C-alpha positions as CSV (number, residue, x, y, z in Angstrom):
1,M,127.2,47.5,28.1
2,D,124.9,46.4,25.2
3,A,122.5,43.6,25.3
4,A,124.5,40.9,23.8
5,K,127.3,41.3,26.2
6,L,124.6,40.5,29.0
7,R,122.9,37.7,27.7
8,E,126.5,35.9,28.0
9,L,126.0,36.5,31.8
10,A,125.1,34.3,34.0
11,P,122.1,34.9,36.5
12,D,123.9,35.8,39.5
13,E,126.8,37.8,37.6
14,L,123.5,40.1,36.3
15,Q,122.6,40.6,39.4
16,E,126.2,42.1,40.3
17,K,126.1,44.1,37.1
18,Y,122.6,45.6,38.6
19,R,123.9,46.2,42.2
20,Q,126.9,48.2,40.6
21,Y,124.7,50.4,38.0
22,R,121.9,51.2,40.5
23,E,125.0,52.3,42.6
24,E,126.0,54.6,39.8
25,L,122.7,55.6,39.2
26,F,122.4,56.6,42.8
27,N,126.1,58.6,42.9
28,L,125.3,60.4,39.5
29,R,121.7,61.7,41.2
30,F,123.6,63.0,44.4
31,Q,126.3,64.8,41.7
32,N,123.5,65.8,39.9
33,A,121.9,67.7,43.2
34,I,124.7,69.1,44.1
35,G,125.4,70.8,41.1
36,Q,128.8,68.8,40.1
37,L,127.3,66.3,37.4
38,K,128.7,67.6,34.2
39,N,127.6,64.8,31.7
40,T,123.7,64.9,33.0
41,S,123.6,62.3,30.0
42,R,124.7,59.7,31.6
43,I,121.9,59.4,33.7
44,K,119.6,58.3,31.1
45,D,122.2,56.5,29.8
46,V,122.3,54.2,33.7
47,R,118.7,53.8,33.5
48,K,118.1,52.6,30.3
49,I,120.8,49.6,31.7
50,I,119.5,49.1,34.7
51,A,116.2,48.6,32.2
52,R,118.3,46.2,29.9
53,V,119.8,44.3,32.7
54,L,116.4,43.5,35.0
55,T,114.8,42.4,30.8
56,I,117.4,40.1,30.4
57,A,117.4,38.8,33.7
58,G,113.6,38.1,33.6
59,E,114.3,36.2,30.4
60,K,116.6,33.9,31.8
61,A,114.8,33.3,34.9
62,R,111.3,32.3,32.6
63,A,113.6,30.6,30.4
64,G,114.6,28.5,33.8
65,E,111.2,27.7,34.8
66,A,110.3,26.6,31.4
67,A,113.5,24.3,31.4
68,H,112.3,23.0,34.3
69,G,108.7,22.7,33.8
70,T,105.9,23.5,36.6
71,Q,104.2,20.6,38.2
72,D,101.3,20.6,40.0
């Protein structure tokens, strides 16, 4: 999934995507450990997608804080 599509998602949808990709990464690592994984490059791809999701979620969180302003 590319960054443009991820930026269109709401924060709760990003959380769901993060959960889905973490689960997929777990399954890929498990398959790799027992020798059933044919396409090992998918692990690298999923790790990059997870990083992308977390980056965009952080950007949205910071943008939300800036919009609300912090008052002491």
